[in-house]
Each structure stands twice: as structure tokens, then as C-alpha cells.
C-alpha positions in Angstrom: -9.4 -24.0 0.1 -9.5 -23.6 -3.6 -6.5 -24.4 -5.9 -4.1 -21.7 -7.0 -4.6 -20.4 -10.5 -2.2 -18.6 -12.8 -2.3 -14.9 -13.7 -3.1 -15.8 -17.3 -6.1 -17.8 -16.2 -7.3 -14.9 -14.1 -6.9 -12.5 -17.0 -9.0 -14.8 -19.2 -12.0 -14.7 -16.9 -14.8 -12.3 -17.3 -17.5 -11.1 -14.8 -20.0 -13.3 -16.6 -17.9 -16.4 -16.0 -17.6 -15.6 -12.3 -21.1 -14.3 -11.5 -21.0 -15.7 -8.0 -18.2 -13.3 -7.2 -18.4 -9.6 -6.7 -18.2 -7.4 -9.8 -16.4 -4.4 -8.5 -15.4 -1.3 -10.4 -11.7 -1.1 -11.1 -9.6 -3.5 -13.0 -7.5 -4.7 -10.0 -10.1 -5.1 -7.2 -10.4 -8.6 -5.8 -12.7 -10.4 -3.4 -10.7 -12.0 -0.5 -11.5 -15.7 -0.7 -12.2 -16.2 3.0 -14.5 -13.6 4.4 -12.8 -13.5 7.8 -9.3 -13.8 6.5 -6.7 -11.2 6.0 -4.5 -11.9 3.0 -0.8 -11.8 2.3 0.1 -8.5 0.8 3.3 -8.4 -1.2 3.0 -9.0 -4.9 4.0 -12.5 -5.7 2.7 -13.8 -2.3 -0.8 -12.5 -2.8 -3.8 -14.2 -1.3 -6.8 -13.4 -3.5 -9.6 -15.0 -5.4 -10.6 -14.1 -8.9 -12.8 -11.2 -9.9 -13.5 -9.3 -13.1 -11.1 -9.5 -15.9 -8.1 -7.2 -15.9 -4.8 -6.7 -17.8 -2.4 -9.5 -17.2 -0.1 -8.3 -14.4 3.1 -10.1 -13.4 3.0 -10.8 -9.7 6.8 -10.5 -9.1 9.0 -13.2 -10.5 6.9 -16.3 -10.5 3.6 -14.7 -11.8 1.6 -16.6 -9.2 -1.8 -15.8 -7.9 -2.4 -17.8 -4.7 -5.6 -18.5 -2.8 -6.7 -17.5 0.6 -4.7 -19.0 3.5 -6.5 -20.2 6.6 -3.8 -19.2 9.1 -4.1 -15.4 8.5 -7.2 -14.9 10.7 -7.3 -11.9 13.0 -7.1 -12.4 16.7 -10.4 -12.5 18.6 -11.3 -9.5 20.6 -13.0 -9.1 23.9 -16.3 -7.3 24.3 -14.5 -3.9 24.6 -13.0 -4.5 21.2 -9.5 -4.9 22.6 -7.2 -7.6 21.5 -6.3 -10.2 24.1 -3.0 -9.3 25.6 -3.8 -5.6 25.2 -6.3 -5.2 28.1 -3.7 -3.2 30.0 -2.1 0.0 28.7 1.5 -1.1 29.6 4.0 0.4 27.3 6.2 -1.9 25.2 9.8 -2.5 26.4 11.5 -1.9 23.1 11.6 1.2 21.0 12.6 1.9 17.4 16.2 3.1 17.2 15.1 5.6 14.6 11.5 6.9 15.0 11.5 8.7 11.6 8.7 7.1 9.5 7.7 10.3 7.5 6.7 9.7 3.9 8.7 12.8 2.8 11.2 14.0 3.6 12.1 10.4 4.6 14.6 8.9 7.0 18.3 9.4 6.2 20.3 6.3 5.3 21.5 4.1 8.3 24.6 5.6 9.8 24.2 9.0 8.2 25.8 12.1 9.8 26.7 15.6 8.7 30.3 14.4 8.4 29.2 12.6 5.2 28.9 16.1 3.6 32.4 17.2 4.3 33.5 17.3 0.7 30.5 19.4 -0.4 31.4 22.0 -3.1 30.4 25.1 -1.2 31.0 28.8 -1.7 31.8 28.3 -5.4 29.8 28.5 -8.6 27.9 25.4 -9.5 29.0 26.2 -13.1 32.7 25.9 -12.2 34.2 22.7 -13.7 34.3 21.0 -10.2 30.6 21.9 -9.5 29.5 20.6 -12.9 31.5 17.4 -12.3 29.6 16.8 -9.0 26.3 17.4 -10.7 27.1 15.1 -13.6 28.3 12.4 -11.2 24.9 12.5 -9.5 23.3 12.0 -12.9 25.6 9.2 -13.9 25.2 7.3 -10.7 21.5 7.6 -10.9 21.5 6.2 -14.4 23.7 3.3 -13.4 21.8 2.3 -10.3 18.4 2.5 -12.0 19.6 0.7 -15.2 18.4 3.6 -17.4 18.8 2.4 -21.1 21.1 3.8 -23.7 19.5 6.7 -25.5 17.5 8.0 -22.5 18.7 11.2 -20.8 18.5 12.1 -17.1 18.7 15.6 -15.7 18.4 17.5 -12.4 15.4 19.9 -12.2 14.3 22.6 -9.8 11.2 22.2 -7.7 11.6 18.6 -6.6 9.5 15.9 -8.3 6.7 18.5 -8.8 8.9 20.8 -10.8 10.2 18.0 -12.9 6.8 16.6 -13.7 5.3 20.0 -14.3 8.0 20.7 -16.9 7.2 17.5 -18.7 3.4 18.2 -18.7 3.8 21.9 -19.9 6.3 21.1 -22.6 4.9 17.9 -24.1 1.1 17.7 -23.6 -1.3 19.0 -26.2 0.1 17.4 -29.3 -2.6 14.7 -29.1 -5.4 13.6 -26.7 -4.5 12.9 -23.1 -5.6 10.3 -20.5 -4.9 11.3 -16.9 -5.2 8.6 -14.2 -5.7 9.6 -10.6 -6.3 7.5 -7.5 -4.9 9.7 -4.7 -3.9 13.4 -3.9 -0.9 13.8 -6.2 -2.5 12.2 -9.2 -5.5 14.5 -8.6 -3.1 17.4 -8.7 -2.0 16.4 -12.2 -5.7 16.3 -13.1 -6.1 19.8 -11.9 -3.1 20.8 -13.8 -4.4 19.4 -17.1 -7.9 20.7 -16.7 -7.5 24.1 -15.1 -4.0 25.3 -16.0 -3.1 23.6 -19.3 -6.7 23.6 -20.3 -6.2 20.6 -22.7 -8.9 20.3 -25.3 -9.0 16.6 -25.6 -8.7 15.2 -22.2 -10.1 12.1 -20.4 -9.9 11.7 -16.6 -9.9 8.2 -15.1 -10.3 8.3 -11.4 -10.7 5.9 -8.5 -11.3 6.2 -4.8 -8.6 5.9 -2.2 -7.6 2.3 -2.0 -8.3 1.4 -5.6 -7.0 1.8 -9.1 -8.9 3.1 -12.1 -9.9 0.6 -14.8 -6.6 0.2 -16.6 -8.2 -1.6 -19.5 -9.9 1.8 -20.5 -6.6 3.5 -21.2 -6.0 4.4 -24.8 -2.3 4.4 -25.7 -2.9 6.2 -29.0 -3.1 9.2 -26.6 -0.6 10.5 -24.1 -1.0 8.9 -20.6 -0.3 10.7 -17.3 -0.1 8.8 -14.0 1.7 8.1 -10.8 3.5 4.8 -10.2 2.9 4.7 -6.5 0.2 6.7 -4.7 2.1 8.2 -1.8 -1.1 9.3 -0.1 -3.2 6.1 -0.7 -0.5 3.4 -0.6 -1.8 2.0 -4.0 0.8 1.2 -6.6 0.8 0.0 -10.2 1.2 -3.8 -10.0 3.6 -3.7 -12.9 3.9 -2.2 -16.4 2.8 -5.2 -18.4 -0.5 -3.6 -19.3 1.3 -0.9 -21.3 2.0 -1.9 -24.9 5.5 -1.8 -26.3 4.2 -0.2 -29.5 2.1 2.9 -28.8 1.5 6.2 -30.4 1.3 8.3 -27.3 3.8 9.1 -24.6 3.6 7.6 -21.1 4.4 10.1 -18.3 5.0 8.6 -14.9 5.4 10.4 -11.6 7.5 7.9 -9.8 8.6 9.9 -6.8 7.8 7.3 -4.0 8.5 4.3 -6.3 11.9 4.8 -7.9 14.7 2.7 -6.3 12.2 0.6 -4.3 10.1 -0.7 -7.2 11.1 -2.0 -10.6 10.6 0.2 -13.7 10.1 -1.3 -17.1 11.9 1.4 -19.2 10.4 0.1 -22.4 7.0 1.2 -21.2 8.0 4.6 -19.8 8.7 7.8 -21.8 9.0 10.3 -18.9 9.8 9.4 -15.3 10.3 11.9 -12.5 11.3 11.5 -8.8 12.8 13.5 -6.0 15.8 12.9 -3.8 13.9 13.0 -0.6 11.9 9.7 -0.9 13.4 6.3 -1.1 17.1 7.4 -0.7 16.3 9.8 2.1 17.9 12.8 0.4 17.0 16.4 0.8 14.1 18.3 -0.8 13.9 20.9 -3.6 15.5 18.9 -6.4 13.9 16.6 -8.9 15.1 14.1 -11.5 13.7 14.0 -15.0 14.4 11.0 -17.2 13.3 11.1 -20.9 13.1 8.3 -23.5 14.1 8.9 -27.1 10.4 9.2 -28.0 10.0 12.0 -25.4 13.1 13.8 -26.8 11.6 13.5 -30.2 8.4 15.1 -28.9 10.3 18.0 -27.4 12.2 18.6 -30.7 9.1 18.4 -32.9 6.3 20.0 -31.0 5.8 23.5 -29.7 2.9 23.7 -27.3 2.0 27.3 -28.2 1.7 28.4 -24.5 4.0 30.6 -22.5 6.6 28.5 -20.7 8.4 29.7 -17.5 12.2 29.4 -17.7 12.3 26.5 -15.3 10.1 24.4 -17.6 12.0 25.0 -20.8 13.7 21.8 -22.0 14.2 22.6 -25.7 15.3 25.6 -27.7 15.1 26.1 -31.5 13.7 22.6 -32.0 16.6 21.0 -30.1 16.8 19.5 -26.7 18.8 21.7 -24.3 21.3 18.9 -23.7 23.3 20.7 -21.0 20.4 20.1 -18.5 21.2 16.4 -18.8 25.0 16.7 -18.3 25.0 18.9 -15.2 24.3 22.4 -16.5 21.2 22.9 -14.4 18.5 25.4 -15.3 19.0 27.3 -12.1 21.3 27.2 -9.1 21.1 24.0 -7.1 22.1 23.4 -3.5 25.5 21.9 -3.7 25.0 20.8 -0.1 21.9 18.8 -1.1 23.8 17.5 -4.2 26.5 16.1 -1.9 23.9 14.5 0.3 22.3 12.8 -2.7 25.8 11.6 -3.8 26.3 10.1 -0.3 22.9 8.3 -0.6 23.8 7.0 -4.1 27.1 5.7 -2.8 25.3 3.9 0.1 22.9 2.4 -2.4 25.8 1.3 -4.6 27.6 -0.2 -1.7 24.5 -2.3 -0.8 24.2 -3.8 -4.2 22.1 -1.3 -6.1 18.4 -1.2 -6.9 17.6 -4.9 -6.3 18.8 -4.6 -2.7 17.0 -1.3 -2.2 13.8 -3.0 -3.4 14.4 -6.0 -1.2 14.8 -3.8 1.9 11.5 -2.0 1.2 9.8 -5.3 0.6 11.1 -6.7 3.9 10.0 -3.5 5.7 6.5 -3.6 4.2 6.2 -7.3 5.1 6.6 -6.4 8.8 3.5 -4.2 8.6 1.6 -6.5 6.4 2.1 -9.4 8.7 1.1 -7.3 11.7 -2.1 -6.1 9.8 -3.1 -9.7 9.1 -3.4 -10.5 12.8 -4.7 -7.1 14.0 -8.4 -6.5 13.9 -8.5 -2.8 14.4 -6.6 -1.9 11.3 -6.6 -2.7 7.6 -4.5 -1.8 4.6 -6.2 1.1 2.8 -5.2 -0.5 -0.5 -7.9 -3.0 -1.2 -6.1 -5.3 -3.7 -3.0 -7.1 -2.3 -1.2 -6.8 -5.7 -1.5 -3.0 -5.6 -0.2 -2.5 -2.1 2.8 -0.2 -1.8 6.0 -1.4 -0.3 7.0 2.2 0.5 4.0 4.3 1.7 1.9 1.9 3.6 -1.5 3.5 4.4 -3.7 2.2 7.1 -7.4 2.5 7.8 -8.7 2.2 11.4 -11.7 -0.2 11.2 -12.5 -0.8 14.9 -16.3 -0.5 15.2 -16.1 2.1 18.0 -14.0 4.3 15.7 -15.9 3.8 12.5 -19.1 4.7 14.4 -17.7 8.2 14.9 -18.4 11.0 12.3 -15.6 12.0 10.0 -14.2 14.6 12.4 -14.3 12.1 15.2 -12.4 9.5 13.2 -9.8 12.1 12.2 -9.4 13.2 15.8 -8.9 9.5 16.9 -6.2 9.0 14.2 -4.6 12.3 15.3 -4.6 11.1 18.9 -2.7 7.9 17.9 -0.2 10.0 16.0 0.3 12.4 19.0 0.7 9.5 21.5 3.4 7.9 19.4 5.2 11.3 18.9 5.1 12.1 22.5 6.7 8.8 23.3 9.4 9.5 20.7 8.7 6.2 18.9 7.2 7.4 15.6 7.0 10.8 14.0 4.9 12.1 11.1 2.8 9.0 10.5 -0.6 10.7 10.1 -2.5 10.2 6.9 -2.1 12.9 4.2 -4.4 15.8 4.7 -6.6 14.9 1.7 -6.7 11.2 2.4 -9.2 9.3 4.7 -8.3 9.5 8.4 -5.7 6.9 9.4 -2.0 6.3 9.5 0.7 6.4 6.8 4.0 4.6 7.6 7.1 4.9 5.4 8.8 1.6 4.6 11.3 2.8 2.1 14.9 1.5 1.7 16.5 3.8 4.3 14.3 2.4 7.1 15.6 -0.5 9.1 13.3 -3.6 9.4 14.1 -3.8 13.1 12.6 -0.4 13.7 9.3 -1.4 12.1 9.3 -4.6 14.2 9.8 -2.5 17.3 7.0 0.0 16.1 4.1 -2.4 15.8 3.6 -3.1 19.6 3.6 0.6 20.0 0.9 1.0 17.4 -1.2 -1.5 19.4 -0.4 0.4 22.6 -1.4 3.8 21.2 -4.7 2.2 19.8 -5.5 0.7 23.2 -4.8 4.0 24.9 -6.9 6.1 22.5 -9.7 3.4 22.4 -9.9 3.5 26.3 -10.3 7.3 26.1 -13.5 6.8 24.0 -15.3 5.1 26.9 
């Protein structure tokens, strides 16, 4: 086994100095050091060898890059491809207490019930003083839990995360050139927006296949930059924000919908951040949050895009920020029932200990799946580089030879059969891969999911695979 090296040593290497290793496109792709090993997946405990140079990325708190462990080898299979101990189709004895593993809307917080919404401000105007107070409380608690810095503003927007991010793109982009990064479905949607709807003149698109990141070294921060923080449909996340310079001319716009609360945000590197209530905190859909830095506010007050703007996108008027949006005077009518539900989720998060605990819960949940993957030969994490593997939307590729030998429709049908089997048993709902993603599974590990439910789920995943695999014979 080779000796561990530091992240700074990895960053100093070039493809030429590691010619014996694979030179793979993408700044954060790595060659697993042991060909038959599966590596530890959470950032900070990552098992990788070095590859091409990439921007220095902090791997959690200790900035370590470890080498491949020898005890993470997949179990041997018998000639049928089944794992020993899975030669029968006996159903596991234990079941998840909560089978909701959807990636959006996501599981409600533990212990949630409709009684939590008993104080909802219903049947009254949201513009009444009591209604505005509830909306402002939701904003204030969001700011507190996320540690949003002084000078930034946070507002509630219509249209969920999509509406919030659309508003930012339509009002701010076009002042200078734009780099758009995409490595999964939602990032690709922002590319479509920039190319076909906004029709930006000076636009560069940087894309990567599912499971990978684009080459982050190619990003030009004299331009505006648009990206997702966590690819909900590919399970690939930004490893950190260290590669973004503190001093930059352009704005950085981040769609953080499946990252916020479960992953850290370096606010000094972000000018626009959006998310929805329905993801990590398990709130309801249709409302989004928009957080703007002082630099983003300055852009809104100094730049007019010269294009028609729908009312729901208008953030400034007469060269001034519409400040009411960021104090509870929403652009249009919100659901006060959904607001109350979000307040309940925020109170739960606050009671746990805030964002660090929410992140720790997601990390522990993802670890259950990562450990299971490391000893399960029929499945792999869709995200290739361990440091980029999401702790919320974990996406799985089915790699059993009998399945990969099928055509694309056959592989999709096999994955769909697994999803159906698990749904019929009532042990996992809504875990099929996203419609635009490669066939496989997508299991939500966000903060409202209990670790014990994921521990109970993994034997059922093996059972469903064995059942569906036997049907291929």
C-alpha cells in the first residue's frame, strides 16, 4: 500500500509527472489505487490515488487524501453472479420504519404530524401584520441556521428553487460573459436557459458526463459563473469552494437545492444561492429561497438586462433592490400552510443543533450506503471520484454483468423492476433514477432520514436484486 499524501501534494502533480496513471478528462477524476478495491466515499475519508492536477480541494477538516485500503474488497460471487448468502430469495426480517427515500419532495422530519401545523396562519391575508411576521420569521431562522453573513439578504420566492434561480439568471446575466457548468439534468436545464431562452451572446458551456465534474480549472472568474452545488440526478457534488477565488470580477450563481443545510457553504465564494424547502428539511414544494451577496445586490441596482421580465422575476425597481421581498413581502401569495411547515422544520433543525448536526446526519446516512456499496459487487456509486460523492442524493449504477449485457431499455427495465419490488413490499418508495439519468437507483440520505432506516434498507436492496436477477434466467 502506498503512503498517504496531502491534498497540496496532489494539487502540485501534473499528468506528465504521473504518466503511469490514467489521464482522465475532468479535474476531479481519480484512479482507484487497487483495481479490485472499492474505496471509502465520504470526503475526508477518501481512498484514492493521484491523477491529473486539479484545484486544491479541502477534504473536510483534516485535508487528507488517503490511499486505497485492502479491506474494502467486494464479496466473491458464485457462477450465477449472486453474492454468497443471497442464493435464496428469502425476504429480510427487518423493514425501514419510514420507507420514504424520495429525492424530492423528501421525507418529513422524524416525528412529524399534521398537528405540527396547528398554528398556521390560514384564512387571512399574508400581507396582514401577523402573516408578514410568519414569513419574516422563516427568513430570519434560515439566515441564522445557515450562518448567512451580514450584508447578504434572503427572500422567499415563488416557483420553488427553479423560480428563485430563474429570477437570478434573468435579472443578472448578460452584463458580462458567462460560464455555465453542467454535469447532470438540472445543470443542463440552466444551460438550455442560457442558450435558448436568454440567448446570451458571450457564453461558454462546460459539461461532463453523469458521474463526473467538468474541469474546474477552466472556469474564468472574470465572467459570471452558473452551476449547481450538488447534482441531484447524478449524485455528484462540488468537493468544496476553495477553487473559487475570493477576489473575482464576475458573480457566482449556485443552485444549492439538494445541498443547503446538509453541506457547508463558503459564503465568501457565493454571490447567489437558491434552494427549496422540500429537500434537506423535508418541507413542502412551490416555494424557493434566494440569498444574495452585496455584490449581487450591486449588480441588480446597476444593471438592466434589456429584456422583458415577468413579474415573478423582478427583484429591483428604479435602480433599487425591492427590499420588501427580503423582509417577508413576497412577490405573490405564498401558502401559509407550507410556511408553517417550513417553520416547523426550521425549529426541528434548530433544536438538533443547527446546520453542523444536519450535515452530520446526512454524512452518517450516506456512510451506510457507501459501506454497503464497498462490499456489494452488483452496484457502484455513479459518482466516480469519492471526493465528489453526494451525502444527500446517492445515485447507484447496477454493474452486474448480466444486467450490463442488456441493451439500454433492458437495463432500465431491470432497474424499474427493483424499484417496483421494493415499493410493493413497502420498504422503499420513489428510488428510481431520474428520467434523464442512466438507469439505476437514487436514494435520498438527507437530514430528515433516519440512519436506522437505511441500515434496514440495504438487505432489501440485495433481496430485490437477487429476485430480479433470478427472473433474467
